[in-house]
N, C-alpha and C positions, 0 to 999 in steps of 0.2 A: 288466461288458463289455455285455451286453443286447442284445437283437435287436427290430428293429421292422418290420413289414410295413403294406402298403397297397394298397387295390384299388379302382380306380374302374371300373365299368361304364358303357360309352358306350351301350348300346342296352338300351332296357326289357326287351326280350324276354328278356334273360339274369339277368333278377332271381332266378330261382328257381335259379340256380347259384350264387349269391354265397357261400352257406354253405361249401359243399364247396369251391371253388376258394380260398377264404380260408383254411379248415381247414388244406390242403395246405400252405399257405404258412406260416400260423404254427406249425405242428408242425415245419417243418423249422428252425426257430430255436431248438429247445429245446436246443441244447449251448452257446448263447451266453446263456441266461436260464432255469437249470432250477428256480429255487424259486418262482416265481409266473409267471402270466399275466394278461391280459385283453385285451378287445376293445370296440370299439364297432361296432355294427351301423347304418345308416340304412335303415328297412324301412319300414312303412306310415305315412303322413301322418295324423294326427287332424284331426278338423275343427277348422276356425276357430274360436277361443277356447276350445278344449280344449289340455289338455297331457297329455305323456305323462313320467309320471314313473317313474324305475327306482331301486327301494330294496333296501338289501340289510341282513340280520340274520345273525349267525353261527349261530344256532339253527335248525336243520333244522325242529324243531317249531314255531317261533314261528307265532301267529296272525295272518295277514295280513287275516283277516276283520275283526279289531278294529280295524285300522286302515281298512279300507272304511267300516266302520260308525260311525265317529267323524268321519271327512272328511265324509261324507253328512249327519251330524248337524251338522257345524259350518259347513259352506259351504250346505246345502240343495240338494245336486243328486246326481245319480246318480254314481256313482263305481263302474267296473269294475277286475278285478285278473287277473293271469295269474301262477301262481308258476313259477318256473324256479330249482331247487335253494334256494340261499340268498338269491336275489334274485326279486322280483317286480314286474311292469311295472302301473303304475295309469294309468287314464286319468279326467280329470274337468276339470270347468269352474270354474276358479278363477284367481286371479291368483298369479303366481312368489312375490312376497314374502310373501304371506298363507300359500301352502302351506309355505314354509319355514320359517316363524314357528309355524305349528301344528304342524308335526312336531317341531321343537325342544322346544316344550312339552310335547307330548303323548307323544311316543315319543323320547325322547333317544338310546336305542340303537341307533336304525335310522339308517343312514347313506345320505345321496341320493348316488347313482352318476351320475344324469344327469336333464336334464330339459330338455323341449322339445317339438318336434311330430313329429320323427321318431325321435330317437337313442335308443339303449339301449345302455347300457356294463353289462357285468358282468366281474368279475374276483375272483379267489382264488389262495389258497396252494396250492401243489402243482406237479407236473410240468405244463407245458403240454399233454401228451396228457390228462391227466386233466381238465384244466380244460376242453379243448373237449369232451371226452366228458361231462363233468358237465352242460354247458349245451347239449348237443346242437346244437352251432354248424353241423353240417352239414346241418341241416335249415332254417336261417334263409335268409331271401331277403331282398334290396333292393338299392340301386344302389351303394353303397361300405361299405367296412370298413376299419377301421385297427386293429393289434395290437401288441401287446408281451410279449416275454419277459424276465423279469429276474432277474439276479443282483444281489442285495443286498450290495455292497461296504461302505458306509458307514453302513449303518441296519439295522433289524431286519425279518425277513420277515413281513410283515403284508399283509392285504387291502387295507387303505387306503393304504399306501405303494405298492402295483402300480398300472402304468397300464392303462388312459388316464386322463387327467384331464381333469374339465368344471367349467368356472366360469362357464358361461353358456348360453343356450338353444340347443340344437343343436350347440354347438361342443367339441371334445375335441382334445386333444393327445398323442401320443407321444413321447418324447425319449430319445436315447442321448447320453450326455455329461455335462457339469455347469457349472451356471452359479455365476460368483462375486459376483456381486450381487443375489442374491435376497434377502436379508434386508432390504435397504433396499427394494427393490421392494416387499415384501410388505406393508410398513407402507405405505407411499404408496398402494397399490391398496386397502389396508384403508380407507383414508380416504376412498377414491373410493365405498365400500360394497362392494368384490369380497368374498365370504366364501370362507374356506380351510378345509380339515377336516384338513390334514397340516402338516408341516413341509418337504415334499419341493420341492426346486426347480421340479421340472417342473410342479407345480401353479402355480407363481408364474409360469411362462412362457405357461401356459393362461389365467391371470388377466389377464396384460399385454395377450394379444391379445382378450380380452374388453372389456377397457377401450377398446382402440382401436377396436372395431367399433361401441362404443356412441357414441362419438365421430363416428361416420359413415364410418369406412374401411371400403374393401372388404378383403378376407381378404390380397389382394396387396399393398395398401397398409399394412396392419397389419404385415405382414412386412418389408415396407421399413423400417419405423421400428424395428422389433425387431434390425435390423442394427446400430442406432446406440446403442438403449437396453440391451440384454441383453450382459452381460459374460461371456465363457468359452467353452466349444467345445460343439459340439451338432450333431445331426441333428434336426430336427423333421419329423412326419409329422401333419399337420391336417386335421381333419374339420368341415364345418359343413353345414347342412342341405342344401344342393345343391351342396356343393363340396368339394375335394379338394386338397392343396397339401402340398408338401416344399421344406425350407430347410435349407441347411447354413452354418455359421458361415464367416466369412473365410479361415479356415486350413484347415477342412474334414478335420480330422483323424480323424475318425468316418466308417466305411465306409458307402456307400450306392450302391446301382444301379438302374438304372430300366428299364423295358421299356414300347413302346407298340404297338397293333397298332389297326386299326379297330373293335375289339371293347373294348378296356380299356387303362387305364393302372396300371401294378404298381409299386412301390417295395419293396425289401427291402433288409437289411444286407449280405446275401450274394446272389450270383447263385444260387446252389443253391435257395434259396427260389422262384425264378422257373421254374424247370426243369418243374414240374409244370402249367403253365399250357398251354391249347390255343394251338397256334399260336408258341409262343415261338421256334422256331426261324426264324420269318421276322420277328420283331419287331424296331423299332428297339431297339437295347440303349445305354446311354451311363450314364457317373458324373455326376451332377450336379455342375455347377462350384461353387464356394465363392462364397457371398453373392449368391446367385442364386436369384429365387424362380420355381417352377413350380407352375402352378396350373390346375385346370380346373373347370368347373362345369357344372350342368344346361343350359347352352346347348348344349355339346357333345354331349348325348345325345340319341340318335334315339329 
């Protein structure tokens, strides 16, 4: 069944509130996805030329310092990291392909959750409440966030299989639904150089959008192409470095509701996840239309 939420703050002054507002929204979706949860936060931007890298390892005692030392030797650059439970966020100056290659060679047990200049993705097995507490999401700040609570009906309950999925710099996606042509698309995208870590169809959808953006599409343009190329039923919520978007398939069989005020745009699988937001009683409320792209970006932010 699964539940998805997204929150885009229009005012920079609201950044300190993002974590608290978002936590209430995601926690409310626990009944739709009780076995695991995850989120992407778009927080502080690292300097140009640097990348922010979120890594995961299941062992709480894992030595993240060993990765810092290795990357500093390998790339001859300063590397910083901050640990958050089973995840750690690294910042360094190096190219994406080189970073991925080095981690694959030297630390094969470590998973890359996200990579970019702003994005941080964290996800784990367990109740949504436990995941929110584990990562202290209420304390996080930023401009926008998307999240997912999972009910695994056709696959194992694993951290890797949880959402969000990220296959390009600062891009991520959460998905409620199922794609029918993901195997064919996965092979096509691999030939283009898109890397996948799971067999999840949602990761293929993220890879497809990464491919379109690499070709020069805007986010809205990539989603228009998705309506032609992705078969199945879905509600997507997507985040980029400066943007936020929602798309439902042409049948729109998966639930979704949206709210907009002068301060924010919010999306959730059910209205009850929006009720904790400030000013919701005066918000514009609507159900997203089928096959219609809804998107916002930094130009709408004050």
